C-alpha positions as CSV (number, residue, x, y, z in Angstrom):
1,M,0.1,0.1,0.2
2,L,3.0,2.2,0.3
3,K,4.0,2.2,-3.0
4,Q,0.4,3.3,-3.9
5,E,0.4,6.0,-1.2
6,C,3.7,7.0,-2.5
7,F,2.4,7.5,-6.1
8,E,-0.6,9.6,-5.4
9,Y,1.6,11.8,-3.5
10,Y,3.8,12.6,-6.2
11,Q,0.6,12.4,-8.4
12,V,2.2,10.5,-10.9
13,K,0.6,11.0,-14.9
14,E,-0.4,8.2,-17.1
15,R,2.4,9.1,-19.2
16,D,4.9,8.4,-16.6
17,V,3.1,4.9,-16.0
18,L,3.2,4.4,-19.8
19,A,7.0,5.4,-20.5
20,S,8.0,3.0,-17.4
21,I,5.9,0.0,-18.4
22,K,7.0,0.4,-22.1
23,S,10.7,0.6,-21.0
24,Y,10.3,-2.3,-18.3
25,L,8.9,-4.6,-21.1
26,K,11.4,-3.9,-23.7
27,Y,14.1,-4.7,-21.3
28,G,12.3,-7.9,-20.7
29,G,12.4,-8.6,-24.5
30,W,9.0,-7.7,-25.1
31,Y,8.2,-6.1,-28.4
32,T,6.2,-3.1,-27.8
33,I,3.9,-0.9,-29.9
34,R,2.5,2.3,-28.6
35,V,-0.8,2.8,-30.1
36,H,-1.7,6.6,-30.5
37,Q,-5.4,7.7,-30.6
38,G,-6.3,9.8,-33.1
39,L,-8.6,10.4,-36.2
40,G,-9.9,7.1,-37.8
41,S,-8.3,5.3,-34.9
42,H,-10.1,2.2,-33.0
43,R,-12.2,3.9,-30.0
44,G,-10.8,2.5,-26.9
45,V,-8.1,0.7,-28.2
46,S,-5.2,0.1,-25.3
47,D,-2.0,2.3,-25.0
48,L,0.2,-0.5,-25.6
49,V,0.7,-3.8,-27.3
50,A,3.2,-6.0,-26.1
51,V,4.2,-9.6,-27.8
52,K,6.9,-12.1,-26.7
53,D,6.9,-15.8,-27.1
54,G,3.7,-16.0,-29.1
55,I,1.9,-14.2,-26.4
56,T,0.2,-10.9,-26.9
57,V,-1.1,-8.8,-24.4
58,W,-3.0,-5.0,-24.7
59,I,-2.0,-3.0,-21.8
60,E,-4.2,0.1,-20.9
61,C,-2.0,2.2,-18.5
62,K,-3.6,4.5,-16.1
63,S,-2.8,6.9,-13.3
64,P,-3.7,5.7,-9.8
65,R,-6.8,7.2,-9.7
66,G,-7.9,6.8,-13.3
67,T,-10.6,4.6,-14.7
68,L,-11.5,3.0,-18.0
69,S,-13.9,5.2,-20.5
70,K,-17.0,3.3,-21.8
71,D,-14.9,2.9,-25.0
72,Q,-11.8,1.5,-23.2
73,Q,-14.4,-0.7,-21.3
74,S,-15.8,-1.9,-24.4
75,F,-12.8,-3.0,-25.9
76,R,-11.6,-4.6,-23.2
77,E,-14.9,-6.8,-23.0
78,A,-14.2,-7.5,-26.9
79,I,-10.3,-8.7,-26.4
80,E,-11.5,-11.1,-23.9
81,A,-14.5,-12.3,-25.4
82,H,-11.8,-13.5,-28.2
83,G,-9.4,-15.1,-25.5
84,G,-7.3,-11.8,-25.7
85,I,-5.5,-11.1,-22.8
86,Y,-6.2,-7.3,-21.4
87,V,-4.7,-5.6,-18.1
88,V,-5.0,-2.3,-16.7
89,V,-1.9,-1.4,-15.1
90,R,-0.9,1.7,-12.9
91,S,2.6,0.8,-12.3
92,I,5.5,-1.9,-12.8
93,D,4.5,-3.8,-9.7
94,D,1.1,-3.9,-11.0
95,L,1.6,-5.5,-14.3
96,I,4.3,-8.2,-13.0
97,E,1.4,-9.1,-10.5
98,Q,-1.2,-9.5,-13.3
99,L,1.1,-11.3,-15.8
100,E,2.1,-13.6,-13.1
101,S,-1.4,-14.2,-12.1
102,R,-2.2,-15.4,-15.8
103,G,1.1,-17.6,-15.9
104,I,3.1,-15.2,-17.7
105,R,6.6,-14.5,-17.2
106,P,7.3,-10.7,-17.4
């Protein structure tokens, strides 16, 4: 809980979470793609797509208090309905925990 309190105290921004997650995954041998929202992009698509050893993970990065929009919730439901892996993370520790809980080595 202390880590979460520190994040809130220092007002970590979503972009900071995203940058740290992307760097961590790259260091761990994951191929990562930053998905930018813009005109014509799929509504609600995750911030990152990471691929390693034939496993694809859709990653939405949020600040400690961030929540999914309705479009992001719909995207998550669609990915999971098709057997995909979708995680919402707020820190590297959060990412590690969620991947390991699915039997994926970060």
